[in-house]
N, CA, C and O atoms as a Maestro MAE file, in Angstrom:
{
 s_m_m2io_version
 :::
 2.0.0
}

f_m_ct {
 s_m_title
 :::
 protein
 m_atom[260] {
  # First column is atom index #
  i_m_mmod_type
  r_m_x_coord
  r_m_y_coord
  r_m_z_coord
  i_m_residue_number
  s_m_chain_name
  s_m_pdb_residue_name
  s_m_pdb_atom_name
  i_m_atomic_number
  :::
  1 25 -23.300 34.088 -48.156 1 A "MET " " N  " 7
  2 3 -24.250 33.042 -47.972 1 A "MET " " CA " 6
  3 2 -23.601 31.696 -47.624 1 A "MET " " C  " 6
  4 15 -22.583 31.369 -48.234 1 A "MET " " O  " 8
  5 25 -24.073 30.969 -46.770 2 A "SER " " N  " 7
  6 3 -23.534 29.708 -46.372 2 A "SER " " CA " 6
  7 2 -24.081 28.579 -47.414 2 A "SER " " C  " 6
  8 15 -25.049 28.789 -48.145 2 A "SER " " O  " 8
  9 25 -23.390 27.429 -47.396 3 A "ASP " " N  " 7
  10 3 -23.687 26.366 -48.307 3 A "ASP " " CA " 6
  11 2 -25.011 25.964 -47.870 3 A "ASP " " C  " 6
  12 15 -25.846 25.692 -48.733 3 A "ASP " " O  " 8
  13 25 -25.337 25.887 -46.530 4 A "HIS " " N  " 7
  14 3 -26.634 25.291 -46.219 4 A "HIS " " CA " 6
  15 2 -27.843 26.252 -46.782 4 A "HIS " " C  " 6
  16 15 -28.828 25.781 -47.350 4 A "HIS " " O  " 8
  17 25 -27.666 27.528 -46.575 5 A "SER " " N  " 7
  18 3 -28.758 28.334 -46.971 5 A "SER " " CA " 6
  19 2 -28.846 28.271 -48.475 5 A "SER " " C  " 6
  20 15 -29.943 28.331 -49.030 5 A "SER " " O  " 8
  21 25 -27.651 28.143 -49.189 6 A "PHE " " N  " 7
  22 3 -27.852 28.015 -50.716 6 A "PHE " " CA " 6
  23 2 -28.490 26.833 -50.998 6 A "PHE " " C  " 6
  24 15 -29.341 26.839 -51.886 6 A "PHE " " O  " 8
  25 25 -28.189 25.631 -50.296 7 A "SER " " N  " 7
  26 3 -28.964 24.397 -50.521 7 A "SER " " CA " 6
  27 2 -30.454 24.435 -50.159 7 A "SER " " C  " 6
  28 15 -31.277 23.700 -50.705 7 A "SER " " O  " 8
  29 25 -30.759 25.331 -49.206 8 A "ASP " " N  " 7
  30 3 -32.290 25.519 -48.878 8 A "ASP " " CA " 6
  31 2 -32.849 26.272 -49.921 8 A "ASP " " C  " 6
  32 15 -34.002 25.985 -50.244 8 A "ASP " " O  " 8
  33 25 -32.197 27.294 -50.592 9 A "LYS " " N  " 7
  34 3 -32.759 28.043 -51.605 9 A "LYS " " CA " 6
  35 2 -32.940 27.306 -52.868 9 A "LYS " " C  " 6
  36 15 -33.918 27.477 -53.596 9 A "LYS " " O  " 8
  37 25 -31.867 26.387 -53.145 10 A "THR " " N  " 7
  38 3 -31.928 25.622 -54.257 10 A "THR " " CA " 6
  39 2 -33.238 24.662 -54.266 10 A "THR " " C  " 6
  40 15 -34.019 24.518 -55.207 10 A "THR " " O  " 8
  41 25 -33.287 24.078 -53.067 11 A "LYS " " N  " 7
  42 3 -34.425 23.123 -52.934 11 A "LYS " " CA " 6
  43 2 -35.830 23.838 -53.159 11 A "LYS " " C  " 6
  44 15 -36.814 23.378 -53.738 11 A "LYS " " O  " 8
  45 25 -35.681 25.026 -52.579 12 A "SER " " N  " 7
  46 3 -36.934 25.776 -52.459 12 A "SER " " CA " 6
  47 2 -37.423 26.172 -53.958 12 A "SER " " C  " 6
  48 15 -38.613 26.139 -54.268 12 A "SER " " O  " 8
  49 25 -36.446 26.527 -54.808 13 A "ALA " " N  " 7
  50 3 -36.711 26.853 -56.254 13 A "ALA " " CA " 6
  51 2 -37.269 25.606 -56.992 13 A "ALA " " C  " 6
  52 15 -38.264 25.676 -57.714 13 A "ALA " " O  " 8
  53 25 -36.513 24.360 -56.752 14 A "VAL " " N  " 7
  54 3 -36.934 23.111 -57.328 14 A "VAL " " CA " 6
  55 2 -38.463 22.822 -56.959 14 A "VAL " " C  " 6
  56 15 -39.306 22.542 -57.811 14 A "VAL " " O  " 8
  57 25 -38.707 22.917 -55.658 15 A "ASN " " N  " 7
  58 3 -39.985 22.564 -55.146 15 A "ASN " " CA " 6
  59 2 -41.098 23.350 -55.692 15 A "ASN " " C  " 6
  60 15 -42.186 22.873 -56.013 15 A "ASN " " O  " 8
  61 25 -40.718 24.738 -55.789 16 A "LYS " " N  " 7
  62 3 -41.723 25.629 -56.372 16 A "LYS " " CA " 6
  63 2 -42.040 25.380 -57.873 16 A "LYS " " C  " 6
  64 15 -43.186 25.461 -58.316 16 A "LYS " " O  " 8
  65 25 -40.946 25.070 -58.633 17 A "VAL " " N  " 7
  66 3 -41.124 24.627 -60.016 17 A "VAL " " CA " 6
  67 2 -41.858 23.536 -60.189 17 A "VAL " " C  " 6
  68 15 -42.842 23.564 -60.929 17 A "VAL " " O  " 8
  69 25 -41.458 22.357 -59.489 18 A "LYS " " N  " 7
  70 3 -42.172 21.114 -59.574 18 A "LYS " " CA " 6
  71 2 -43.619 21.259 -59.126 18 A "LYS " " C  " 6
  72 15 -44.549 20.701 -59.708 18 A "LYS " " O  " 8
  73 25 -43.762 22.071 -58.017 19 A "GLY " " N  " 7
  74 3 -45.229 22.276 -57.721 19 A "GLY " " CA " 6
  75 2 -46.033 22.875 -58.519 19 A "GLY " " C  " 6
  76 15 -47.205 22.517 -58.639 19 A "GLY " " O  " 8
  77 25 -45.432 24.023 -59.273 20 A "GLU " " N  " 7
  78 3 -46.334 24.795 -60.245 20 A "GLU " " CA " 6
  79 2 -46.671 23.781 -61.379 20 A "GLU " " C  " 6
  80 15 -47.816 23.697 -61.824 20 A "GLU " " O  " 8
  81 25 -45.527 22.929 -61.882 21 A "ALA " " N  " 7
  82 3 -45.911 22.021 -62.892 21 A "ALA " " CA " 6
  83 2 -46.969 20.954 -62.520 21 A "ALA " " C  " 6
  84 15 -47.828 20.638 -63.343 21 A "ALA " " O  " 8
  85 25 -46.919 20.429 -61.361 22 A "LYS " " N  " 7
  86 3 -47.889 19.598 -60.814 22 A "LYS " " CA " 6
  87 2 -49.413 20.213 -60.776 22 A "LYS " " C  " 6
  88 15 -50.434 19.625 -61.135 22 A "LYS " " O  " 8
  89 25 -49.318 21.418 -60.301 23 A "ASP " " N  " 7
  90 3 -50.534 22.185 -60.066 23 A "ASP " " CA " 6
  91 2 -51.261 22.382 -61.460 23 A "ASP " " C  " 6
  92 15 -52.457 22.142 -61.627 23 A "ASP " " O  " 8
  93 25 -50.418 22.837 -62.422 24 A "GLN " " N  " 7
  94 3 -50.876 23.092 -63.839 24 A "GLN " " CA " 6
  95 2 -51.388 21.872 -64.511 24 A "GLN " " C  " 6
  96 15 -52.380 21.978 -65.232 24 A "GLN " " O  " 8
  97 25 -50.793 20.697 -64.341 25 A "TRP " " N  " 7
  98 3 -50.954 19.433 -64.853 25 A "TRP " " CA " 6
  99 2 -52.356 19.030 -64.205 25 A "TRP " " C  " 6
  100 15 -53.247 18.607 -64.942 25 A "TRP " " O  " 8
  101 25 -52.530 19.143 -63.011 26 A "GLY " " N  " 7
  102 3 -53.777 18.851 -62.398 26 A "GLY " " CA " 6
  103 2 -55.020 19.477 -62.831 26 A "GLY " " C  " 6
  104 15 -56.101 18.925 -63.035 26 A "GLY " " O  " 8
  105 25 -54.654 20.944 -62.962 27 A "ASN " " N  " 7
  106 3 -55.710 21.791 -63.575 27 A "ASN " " CA " 6
  107 2 -56.032 21.325 -65.058 27 A "ASN " " C  " 6
  108 15 -57.197 21.217 -65.441 27 A "ASN " " O  " 8
  109 25 -55.044 21.080 -65.798 28 A "ALA " " N  " 7
  110 3 -55.381 20.638 -67.288 28 A "ALA " " CA " 6
  111 2 -56.126 19.353 -67.370 28 A "ALA " " C  " 6
  112 15 -56.996 19.251 -68.234 28 A "ALA " " O  " 8
  113 25 -55.859 18.278 -66.499 29 A "THR " " N  " 7
  114 3 -56.316 17.109 -66.610 29 A "THR " " CA " 6
  115 2 -57.518 16.723 -65.692 29 A "THR " " C  " 6
  116 15 -58.082 15.631 -65.755 29 A "THR " " O  " 8
  117 25 -57.866 17.767 -64.801 30 A "ASN " " N  " 7
  118 3 -58.862 17.576 -63.832 30 A "ASN " " CA " 6
  119 2 -58.510 16.556 -62.689 30 A "ASN " " C  " 6
  120 15 -59.353 15.897 -62.081 30 A "ASN " " O  " 8
  121 25 -57.230 16.514 -62.490 31 A "ASP " " N  " 7
  122 3 -56.694 15.597 -61.564 31 A "ASP " " CA " 6
  123 2 -56.495 16.336 -60.081 31 A "ASP " " C  " 6
  124 15 -55.388 16.790 -59.793 31 A "ASP " " O  " 8
  125 25 -57.438 16.420 -59.299 32 A "SER " " N  " 7
  126 3 -57.447 17.213 -58.075 32 A "SER " " CA " 6
  127 2 -56.325 16.769 -57.156 32 A "SER " " C  " 6
  128 15 -55.766 17.570 -56.407 32 A "SER " " O  " 8
  129 25 -55.966 15.346 -57.225 33 A "GLN " " N  " 7
  130 3 -54.967 14.857 -56.376 33 A "GLN " " CA " 6
  131 2 -53.556 15.451 -56.762 33 A "GLN " " C  " 6
  132 15 -52.715 15.781 -55.926 33 A "GLN " " O  " 8
  133 25 -53.398 15.546 -58.130 34 A "LYS " " N  " 7
  134 3 -52.142 16.038 -58.633 34 A "LYS " " CA " 6
  135 2 -51.980 17.481 -58.355 34 A "LYS " " C  " 6
  136 15 -50.872 17.916 -58.041 34 A "LYS " " O  " 8
  137 25 -53.030 18.263 -58.453 35 A "GLY " " N  " 7
  138 3 -53.273 19.677 -58.141 35 A "GLY " " CA " 6
  139 2 -52.798 19.832 -56.705 35 A "GLY " " C  " 6
  140 15 -51.899 20.616 -56.402 35 A "GLY " " O  " 8
  141 25 -53.407 19.086 -55.865 36 A "ALA " " N  " 7
  142 3 -53.102 19.219 -54.450 36 A "ALA " " CA " 6
  143 2 -51.670 19.029 -54.147 36 A "ALA " " C  " 6
  144 15 -51.079 19.797 -53.389 36 A "ALA " " O  " 8
  145 25 -51.071 17.976 -54.750 37 A "GLU " " N  " 7
  146 3 -49.711 17.626 -54.590 37 A "GLU " " CA " 6
  147 2 -48.843 18.895 -55.074 37 A "GLU " " C  " 6
  148 15 -47.945 19.309 -54.340 37 A "GLU " " O  " 8
  149 25 -49.077 19.430 -56.150 38 A "GLY " " N  " 7
  150 3 -48.431 20.666 -56.577 38 A "GLY " " CA " 6
  151 2 -48.475 22.019 -55.597 38 A "GLY " " C  " 6
  152 15 -47.540 22.806 -55.449 38 A "GLY " " O  " 8
  153 25 -49.682 22.091 -55.016 39 A "LYS " " N  " 7
  154 3 -49.828 23.179 -53.952 39 A "LYS " " CA " 6
  155 2 -49.009 22.842 -52.847 39 A "LYS " " C  " 6
  156 15 -48.360 23.754 -52.336 39 A "LYS " " O  " 8
  157 25 -48.917 21.644 -52.364 40 A "MET " " N  " 7
  158 3 -48.168 21.175 -51.289 40 A "MET " " CA " 6
  159 2 -46.566 21.382 -51.515 40 A "MET " " C  " 6
  160 15 -45.756 21.698 -50.643 40 A "MET " " O  " 8
  161 25 -46.326 21.154 -52.764 41 A "ASP " " N  " 7
  162 3 -44.763 21.333 -53.141 41 A "ASP " " CA " 6
  163 2 -44.377 22.759 -53.010 41 A "ASP " " C  " 6
  164 15 -43.370 23.181 -52.440 41 A "ASP " " O  " 8
  165 25 -45.444 23.561 -53.699 42 A "LYS " " N  " 7
  166 3 -45.092 24.973 -53.809 42 A "LYS " " CA " 6
  167 2 -44.933 25.557 -52.266 42 A "LYS " " C  " 6
  168 15 -44.016 26.327 -51.983 42 A "LYS " " O  " 8
  169 25 -45.861 25.141 -51.350 43 A "ALA " " N  " 7
  170 3 -45.850 25.528 -49.953 43 A "ALA " " CA " 6
  171 2 -44.414 25.127 -49.253 43 A "ALA " " C  " 6
  172 15 -43.792 25.853 -48.477 43 A "ALA " " O  " 8
  173 25 -44.052 23.913 -49.661 44 A "LYS " " N  " 7
  174 3 -42.776 23.341 -49.045 44 A "LYS " " CA " 6
  175 2 -41.650 24.292 -49.491 44 A "LYS " " C  " 6
  176 15 -40.735 24.667 -48.759 44 A "LYS " " O  " 8
  177 25 -41.834 24.653 -50.846 45 A "GLY " " N  " 7
  178 3 -40.692 25.564 -51.407 45 A "GLY " " CA " 6
  179 2 -40.717 26.883 -50.719 45 A "GLY " " C  " 6
  180 15 -39.625 27.397 -50.477 45 A "GLY " " O  " 8
  181 25 -41.682 27.435 -50.408 46 A "LYS " " N  " 7
  182 3 -41.886 28.709 -49.654 46 A "LYS " " CA " 6
  183 2 -41.188 28.687 -48.308 46 A "LYS " " C  " 6
  184 15 -40.503 29.626 -47.901 46 A "LYS " " O  " 8
  185 25 -41.418 27.479 -47.592 47 A "VAL " " N  " 7
  186 3 -41.039 27.304 -46.405 47 A "VAL " " CA " 6
  187 2 -39.444 27.191 -46.478 47 A "VAL " " C  " 6
  188 15 -38.724 27.848 -45.726 47 A "VAL " " O  " 8
  189 25 -38.967 26.341 -47.405 48 A "GLN " " N  " 7
  190 3 -37.552 26.197 -47.542 48 A "GLN " " CA " 6
  191 2 -36.901 27.652 -47.858 48 A "GLN " " C  " 6
  192 15 -35.854 27.989 -47.306 48 A "GLN " " O  " 8
  193 25 -37.508 28.409 -48.681 49 A "GLU " " N  " 7
  194 3 -36.910 29.740 -48.980 49 A "GLU " " CA " 6
  195 2 -36.748 30.629 -47.647 49 A "GLU " " C  " 6
  196 15 -35.727 31.274 -47.409 49 A "GLU " " O  " 8
  197 25 -37.888 30.585 -46.799 50 A "LYS " " N  " 7
  198 3 -37.669 31.365 -45.627 50 A "LYS " " CA " 6
  199 2 -36.677 30.880 -44.699 50 A "LYS " " C  " 6
  200 15 -36.075 31.655 -43.956 50 A "LYS " " O  " 8
  201 25 -36.435 29.370 -44.709 51 A "VAL " " N  " 7
  202 3 -35.341 28.712 -43.777 51 A "VAL " " CA " 6
  203 2 -34.094 29.372 -44.275 51 A "VAL " " C  " 6
  204 15 -33.329 29.937 -43.494 51 A "VAL " " O  " 8
  205 25 -33.871 29.308 -45.608 52 A "GLY " " N  " 7
  206 3 -32.665 29.813 -46.261 52 A "GLY " " CA " 6
  207 2 -32.383 31.278 -45.870 52 A "GLY " " C  " 6
  208 15 -31.270 31.634 -45.484 52 A "GLY " " O  " 8
  209 25 -33.460 32.131 -45.988 53 A "LYS " " N  " 7
  210 3 -33.149 33.483 -45.549 53 A "LYS " " CA " 6
  211 2 -32.945 33.741 -44.093 53 A "LYS " " C  " 6
  212 15 -32.280 34.713 -43.733 53 A "LYS " " O  " 8
  213 25 -33.498 32.896 -43.216 54 A "ALA " " N  " 7
  214 3 -33.267 32.964 -41.839 54 A "ALA " " CA " 6
  215 2 -31.828 32.502 -41.488 54 A "ALA " " C  " 6
  216 15 -31.237 33.040 -40.552 54 A "ALA " " O  " 8
  217 25 -31.252 31.511 -42.223 55 A "LYS " " N  " 7
  218 3 -29.953 31.031 -41.995 55 A "LYS " " CA " 6
  219 2 -28.987 32.079 -42.566 55 A "LYS " " C  " 6
  220 15 -27.906 32.204 -41.992 55 A "LYS " " O  " 8
  221 25 -29.245 32.812 -43.587 56 A "ASP " " N  " 7
  222 3 -28.506 33.940 -43.930 56 A "ASP " " CA " 6
  223 2 -28.403 35.076 -42.883 56 A "ASP " " C  " 6
  224 15 -27.374 35.672 -42.565 56 A "ASP " " O  " 8
  225 25 -29.593 35.260 -42.429 57 A "GLN " " N  " 7
  226 3 -29.582 36.376 -41.374 57 A "GLN " " CA " 6
  227 2 -28.649 35.985 -40.078 57 A "GLN " " C  " 6
  228 15 -27.817 36.740 -39.573 57 A "GLN " " O  " 8
  229 25 -28.914 34.836 -39.704 58 A "VAL " " N  " 7
  230 3 -27.975 34.234 -38.507 58 A "VAL " " CA " 6
  231 2 -26.587 34.298 -38.866 58 A "VAL " " C  " 6
  232 15 -25.781 34.765 -38.061 58 A "VAL " " O  " 8
  233 25 -26.228 33.881 -39.978 59 A "ASN " " N  " 7
  234 3 -24.756 33.887 -40.380 59 A "ASN " " CA " 6
  235 2 -24.232 35.435 -40.463 59 A "ASN " " C  " 6
  236 15 -23.124 35.749 -40.027 59 A "ASN " " O  " 8
  237 25 -25.063 36.304 -41.017 60 A "GLU " " N  " 7
  238 3 -24.552 37.660 -41.146 60 A "GLU " " CA " 6
  239 2 -24.377 38.305 -39.705 60 A "GLU " " C  " 6
  240 15 -23.483 39.122 -39.487 60 A "GLU " " O  " 8
  241 25 -25.216 37.922 -38.803 61 A "LYS " " N  " 7
  242 3 -25.122 38.394 -37.442 61 A "LYS " " CA " 6
  243 2 -23.857 37.774 -36.836 61 A "LYS " " C  " 6
  244 15 -23.152 38.502 -36.137 61 A "LYS " " O  " 8
  245 25 -23.519 36.553 -37.031 62 A "ARG " " N  " 7
  246 3 -22.405 35.924 -36.529 62 A "ARG " " CA " 6
  247 2 -21.219 36.600 -36.923 62 A "ARG " " C  " 6
  248 15 -20.336 36.875 -36.110 62 A "ARG " " O  " 8
  249 25 -21.139 36.947 -38.425 63 A "GLU " " N  " 7
  250 3 -19.873 37.488 -38.919 63 A "GLU " " CA " 6
  251 2 -19.726 38.811 -38.404 63 A "GLU " " C  " 6
  252 15 -18.595 39.289 -38.494 63 A "GLU " " O  " 8
  253 25 -20.812 39.655 -37.775 64 A "LYS " " N  " 7
  254 3 -20.601 40.936 -37.353 64 A "LYS " " CA " 6
  255 2 -20.027 40.909 -35.857 64 A "LYS " " C  " 6
  256 15 -19.442 41.862 -35.342 64 A "LYS " " O  " 8
  257 25 -20.259 39.779 -35.283 65 A "GLU " " N  " 7
  258 3 -19.861 39.708 -33.840 65 A "GLU " " CA " 6
  259 2 -18.218 39.416 -33.707 65 A "GLU " " C  " 6
  260 15 -17.696 39.323 -32.596 65 A "GLU " " O  " 8
  :::
 }
 m_bond[259] {
  # First column is bond index #
  i_m_from
  i_m_to
  i_m_order
  :::
  1 1 2 1
  2 2 3 1
  3 3 4 2
  4 3 5 1
  5 5 6 1
  6 6 7 1
  7 7 8 2
  8 7 9 1
  9 9 10 1
  10 10 11 1
  11 11 12 2
  12 11 13 1
  13 13 14 1
  14 14 15 1
  15 15 16 2
  16 15 17 1
  17 17 18 1
  18 18 19 1
  19 19 20 2
  20 19 21 1
  21 21 22 1
  22 22 23 1
  23 23 24 2
  24 23 25 1
  25 25 26 1
  26 26 27 1
  27 27 28 2
  28 27 29 1
  29 29 30 1
  30 30 31 1
  31 31 32 2
  32 31 33 1
  33 33 34 1
  34 34 35 1
  35 35 36 2
  36 35 37 1
  37 37 38 1
  38 38 39 1
  39 39 40 2
  40 39 41 1
  41 41 42 1
  42 42 43 1
  43 43 44 2
  44 43 45 1
  45 45 46 1
  46 46 47 1
  47 47 48 2
  48 47 49 1
  49 49 50 1
  50 50 51 1
  51 51 52 2
  52 51 53 1
  53 53 54 1
  54 54 55 1
  55 55 56 2
  56 55 57 1
  57 57 58 1
  58 58 59 1
  59 59 60 2
  60 59 61 1
  61 61 62 1
  62 62 63 1
  63 63 64 2
  64 63 65 1
  65 65 66 1
  66 66 67 1
  67 67 68 2
  68 67 69 1
  69 69 70 1
  70 70 71 1
  71 71 72 2
  72 71 73 1
  73 73 74 1
  74 74 75 1
  75 75 76 2
  76 75 77 1
  77 77 78 1
  78 78 79 1
  79 79 80 2
  80 79 81 1
  81 81 82 1
  82 82 83 1
  83 83 84 2
  84 83 85 1
  85 85 86 1
  86 86 87 1
  87 87 88 2
  88 87 89 1
  89 89 90 1
  90 90 91 1
  91 91 92 2
  92 91 93 1
  93 93 94 1
  94 94 95 1
  95 95 96 2
  96 95 97 1
  97 97 98 1
  98 98 99 1
  99 99 100 2
  100 99 101 1
  101 101 102 1
  102 102 103 1
  103 103 104 2
  104 103 105 1
  105 105 106 1
  106 106 107 1
  107 107 108 2
  108 107 109 1
  109 109 110 1
  110 110 111 1
  111 111 112 2
  112 111 113 1
  113 113 114 1
  114 114 115 1
  115 115 116 2
  116 115 117 1
  117 117 118 1
  118 118 119 1
  119 119 120 2
  120 119 121 1
  121 121 122 1
  122 122 123 1
  123 123 124 2
  124 123 125 1
  125 125 126 1
  126 126 127 1
  127 127 128 2
  128 127 129 1
  129 129 130 1
  130 130 131 1
  131 131 132 2
  132 131 133 1
  133 133 134 1
  134 134 135 1
  135 135 136 2
  136 135 137 1
  137 137 138 1
  138 138 139 1
  139 139 140 2
  140 139 141 1
  141 141 142 1
  142 142 143 1
  143 143 144 2
  144 143 145 1
  145 145 146 1
  146 146 147 1
  147 147 148 2
  148 147 149 1
  149 149 150 1
  150 150 151 1
  151 151 152 2
  152 151 153 1
  153 153 154 1
  154 154 155 1
  155 155 156 2
  156 155 157 1
  157 157 158 1
  158 158 159 1
  159 159 160 2
  160 159 161 1
  161 161 162 1
  162 162 163 1
  163 163 164 2
  164 163 165 1
  165 165 166 1
  166 166 167 1
  167 167 168 2
  168 167 169 1
  169 169 170 1
  170 170 171 1
  171 171 172 2
  172 171 173 1
  173 173 174 1
  174 174 175 1
  175 175 176 2
  176 175 177 1
  177 177 178 1
  178 178 179 1
  179 179 180 2
  180 179 181 1
  181 181 182 1
  182 182 183 1
  183 183 184 2
  184 183 185 1
  185 185 186 1
  186 186 187 1
  187 187 188 2
  188 187 189 1
  189 189 190 1
  190 190 191 1
  191 191 192 2
  192 191 193 1
  193 193 194 1
  194 194 195 1
  195 195 196 2
  196 195 197 1
  197 197 198 1
  198 198 199 1
  199 199 200 2
  200 199 201 1
  201 201 202 1
  202 202 203 1
  203 203 204 2
  204 203 205 1
  205 205 206 1
  206 206 207 1
  207 207 208 2
  208 207 209 1
  209 209 210 1
  210 210 211 1
  211 211 212 2
  212 211 213 1
  213 213 214 1
  214 214 215 1
  215 215 216 2
  216 215 217 1
  217 217 218 1
  218 218 219 1
  219 219 220 2
  220 219 221 1
  221 221 222 1
  222 222 223 1
  223 223 224 2
  224 223 225 1
  225 225 226 1
  226 226 227 1
  227 227 228 2
  228 227 229 1
  229 229 230 1
  230 230 231 1
  231 231 232 2
  232 231 233 1
  233 233 234 1
  234 234 235 1
  235 235 236 2
  236 235 237 1
  237 237 238 1
  238 238 239 1
  239 239 240 2
  240 239 241 1
  241 241 242 1
  242 242 243 1
  243 243 244 2
  244 243 245 1
  245 245 246 1
  246 246 247 1
  247 247 248 2
  248 247 249 1
  249 249 250 1
  250 250 251 1
  251 251 252 2
  252 251 253 1
  253 253 254 1
  254 254 255 1
  255 255 256 2
  256 255 257 1
  257 257 258 1
  258 258 259 1
  259 259 260 2
  :::
 }
}
């Protein structure tokens, strides 16, 4: 795993946790804006996770060549 993909995966995890917290807080306080922010953070985390996985696949392919 490259440092860049590790970084993407770390950012992904942070954004997913942060997003879940905001989403839950928004639900608990009826703050739809905070809930929407949480959903966006979770989506951002999912994209970052996929980017990290794609980078791993590219690096694995390069190592085999």
